[in-house]
C-alpha positions in Angstrom: -154.9 16.5 -78.2 -158.5 16.9 -79.2 -161.7 16.3 -77.3 -162.7 12.7 -77.0 -165.1 11.6 -79.7 -168.4 9.9 -79.1 -169.6 6.8 -81.1 -171.3 9.0 -83.7 -168.2 11.1 -84.2 -169.4 14.1 -82.0 -167.9 15.1 -78.8 -169.7 13.8 -75.7 -170.5 16.0 -72.8 -167.5 16.6 -70.7 -167.1 17.8 -67.1 -165.8 21.2 -68.3 -168.3 21.8 -71.0 -169.2 25.5 -71.1 -166.0 26.5 -69.3 -163.3 28.7 -70.8 -159.6 28.5 -69.9 -156.4 30.5 -70.5 -153.1 28.7 -70.2 -149.9 30.7 -70.3 -146.7 29.3 -71.7 -148.6 26.6 -73.5 -146.8 26.1 -76.9 -145.2 22.9 -75.6 -144.5 20.8 -72.6 -146.6 21.0 -69.5 -148.6 24.0 -70.7 -149.6 22.3 -73.9 -150.5 19.1 -72.0 -152.6 21.0 -69.5 -154.4 22.8 -72.3 -155.0 19.4 -74.0 -156.4 17.9 -70.8 -158.8 20.8 -70.3 -159.8 20.6 -73.9 -160.4 16.9 -73.7 -162.9 17.6 -70.9 -164.8 20.1 -73.0 -163.3 23.5 -72.1 -162.7 26.1 -74.7 -159.0 27.0 -74.4 -156.8 30.0 -75.2 -153.1 29.2 -75.2 -150.4 31.8 -75.0 -146.8 32.0 -76.1 -144.5 34.9 -76.5 -144.2 33.6 -80.1 -147.5 34.1 -81.9 -146.8 31.4 -84.5 -146.1 28.9 -81.8 -149.3 29.8 -80.0 -151.3 29.3 -83.2 -149.6 26.0 -83.9 -150.4 24.8 -80.4 -154.0 25.8 -80.9 -154.1 23.9 -84.2 -152.8 20.8 -82.4 -155.5 21.1 -79.8 -158.2 21.3 -82.4 -161.6 23.0 -82.5 -162.3 25.1 -79.5 -158.7 26.3 -79.0 -157.2 29.6 -79.9 -153.6 30.9 -79.8 -152.6 34.3 -78.6 -149.2 36.0 -78.6 -148.4 37.2 -75.1 -145.2 37.2 -73.1 -146.0 36.3 -69.5 -144.7 39.5 -68.1 -146.1 41.9 -70.7 -149.0 43.6 -69.0 -150.5 45.1 -72.2 -150.4 41.7 -73.9 -151.8 39.9 -70.9 -154.6 42.4 -70.6 -155.3 42.0 -74.3 -155.4 38.2 -74.0 -157.9 38.3 -71.1 -160.0 40.9 -72.9 -160.0 38.8 -76.1 -161.0 35.7 -74.1 -164.0 37.3 -72.4 -165.1 39.2 -75.6 -164.8 36.0 -77.7 -166.1 33.4 -75.4 -168.2 35.4 -72.9 -166.4 34.2 -69.8 -163.1 33.1 -68.2 -163.5 30.3 -65.7 -160.0 28.8 -65.5 -156.5 30.3 -65.5 -153.4 28.2 -65.6 -150.3 30.2 -64.8 -147.8 27.9 -66.4 -145.2 30.1 -68.0 -141.8 29.6 -66.3 -138.1 30.2 -66.9 -134.7 29.5 -65.3 -131.9 31.7 -66.7 -130.2 31.8 -63.3 -128.4 28.4 -63.5 -125.5 27.9 -61.2 -124.6 28.8 -57.6 -126.8 31.5 -56.1 -123.9 33.8 -55.4 -122.9 33.7 -59.0 -126.1 35.1 -60.3 -126.5 38.7 -61.3 -129.5 40.9 -60.8 -130.8 40.6 -64.3 -131.1 36.8 -64.2 -132.6 37.0 -60.7 -135.1 39.6 -61.8 -136.1 37.7 -65.0 -136.7 34.5 -63.0 -138.8 36.2 -60.4 -140.7 38.3 -62.9 -141.8 35.2 -65.0 -142.2 32.7 -62.2 -143.7 34.9 -59.5 -144.9 38.3 -60.8 -146.6 36.9 -63.9 -149.0 34.7 -61.9 -150.0 37.8 -59.9 -150.5 39.8 -63.0 -152.6 37.3 -64.9 -154.6 36.4 -61.8 -155.4 40.0 -61.1 -156.6 40.5 -64.7 -158.7 37.3 -64.7 -160.3 38.2 -61.4 -161.2 41.7 -62.5 -162.4 40.7 -65.9 -164.6 37.8 -64.8 -163.8 35.6 -61.9 -164.2 38.1 -59.1 -167.9 38.3 -59.9 -168.7 34.9 -61.4 -166.1 32.6 -59.7 -163.3 30.5 -61.2 -160.3 28.4 -60.6 -156.6 29.3 -60.8 -153.8 26.7 -61.1 -150.2 27.7 -60.7 -147.3 25.6 -61.9 -144.8 25.4 -59.1 -142.2 22.6 -58.6 -141.0 20.1 -56.1 -138.0 22.4 -56.1 -140.1 24.7 -53.9 -139.8 22.1 -51.1 -136.1 21.3 -51.3 -132.6 22.5 -52.2 -130.3 21.4 -55.0 -127.1 22.6 -56.6 -127.3 25.1 -59.5 -131.1 25.7 -59.4 -131.3 27.7 -56.2 -132.9 30.9 -57.6 -135.4 28.8 -59.5 -136.3 26.9 -56.4 -136.6 30.1 -54.4 -139.1 31.4 -57.0 -141.2 28.2 -56.8 -141.2 28.2 -53.0 -142.5 31.7 -53.2 -145.1 30.7 -55.7 -146.3 27.9 -53.4 -146.8 30.5 -50.6 -148.4 33.0 -53.1 -150.9 30.3 -53.9 -152.0 30.1 -50.3 -152.1 33.9 -50.0 -154.3 34.3 -53.1 -156.6 31.5 -52.0 -157.1 33.4 -48.7 -157.8 36.7 -50.5 -159.9 35.5 -53.4 -162.1 32.9 -51.6 -164.9 32.0 -51.7 -165.5 33.1 -55.3 -162.1 31.9 -56.7 -160.1 28.8 -55.8 -156.4 29.0 -56.2 -154.2 25.9 -56.1 -150.9 24.8 -57.5 -149.1 21.7 -58.9 -145.6 20.8 -58.0 -144.2 18.6 -60.8 -141.1 16.5 -60.3 -138.6 16.0 -63.1 -140.7 15.9 -66.3 -139.6 15.3 -69.9 -139.7 19.0 -70.9 -137.2 21.3 -72.5 -137.0 23.5 -69.4 -136.0 20.5 -67.3 -133.8 18.8 -69.9 -130.6 19.5 -68.0 -131.9 17.4 -65.1 -132.8 14.3 -67.0 -130.9 14.3 -70.4 -127.7 12.6 -69.2 -129.1 10.7 -66.2 -132.7 9.6 -66.9 -132.0 5.9 -66.1 -130.4 6.8 -62.8 -133.2 9.2 -61.9 -135.9 6.8 -62.9 -134.3 4.1 -60.7 -134.4 6.4 -57.7 -138.1 7.3 -58.3 -140.6 4.9 -56.6 -142.8 4.8 -59.7 -139.8 3.9 -61.8 -139.8 6.7 -64.4 -139.5 10.4 -64.9 -142.7 12.3 -65.6 -144.4 13.1 -68.9 -146.2 16.4 -69.6 -149.5 14.5 -69.7 -149.0 13.4 -66.1 -149.1 17.0 -65.0 -151.8 18.0 -67.4 -154.2 15.6 -65.8 -153.5 17.0 -62.4 -154.1 20.5 -63.7 -157.5 19.5 -65.1 -158.4 17.9 -61.8 -157.7 21.0 -59.8 -159.5 23.2 -62.3 -162.6 21.0 -62.2 -165.5 20.5 -59.9 -163.9 17.4 -58.4 -161.6 19.8 -56.5 -164.5 22.2 -55.6 -163.5 22.1 -51.9 -159.8 22.4 -52.4 -158.0 25.8 -52.3 -154.6 27.0 -51.2 -153.1 23.6 -51.8 -150.1 22.4 -53.8 -150.5 19.0 -55.3 -147.1 17.2 -55.7 -147.0 15.1 -58.9 -143.6 13.6 -59.0 -143.8 9.8 -59.1 -142.5 9.8 -55.6 -139.3 11.6 -56.3 -139.5 13.6 -53.1 -139.7 10.5 -51.0 -137.2 8.6 -53.1 -133.4 8.5 -52.6 -132.4 10.2 -55.8 -131.3 13.8 -56.4 -133.9 16.3 -57.6 
């Protein structure tokens, strides 16, 4: 996951050259793929993880122009320090990808306790508010920028055992619209809604039934993190300059297929 090389070995000009991005929850999976897609297009990228060593390893994999920063998504002091570091180091912050997510509340909704509910909502809903507010106040509010939230097709449907997670993502889809209204025209805010993707977070959904799920998906396979990373890079770039408040479904057709989500 390094920027594409030109014939002479140098990096050619990319559509995001000169831009700086922060991607939360980017030590693996969709976050790492999104950071890679942004880096491939020329952006400088700061990737976060609650584990500093994992953040640094992700940055190493991304190559020159990437940095790792230890920051749990809901830790306001760490989030502020990361945003401050980014602006102080690179002089700007143009793109924020609110990717960090969790799902400790697995099982029927009425079986969940307040602690699991709160953790899900804090990471999946409050953290995007926190990081967006910091990015807007530090840079984007004056200079403009793009925010991309990682939602889920679960925000559009219902399924057994992931009800609290789906509720959090439905709320994030609505939050995306609300922030787009409040932050325009300087800042664009959009979201992606991945289907079932080969990540650790979604492993319970595909591990024992990948063939069946792929067969019920019009494009014939589950998603890979890179499928989502490319969509993030599109929404963050100038090709999406007249798109805000929208959620782009990237699911291989799973929502229109006949299989379970």
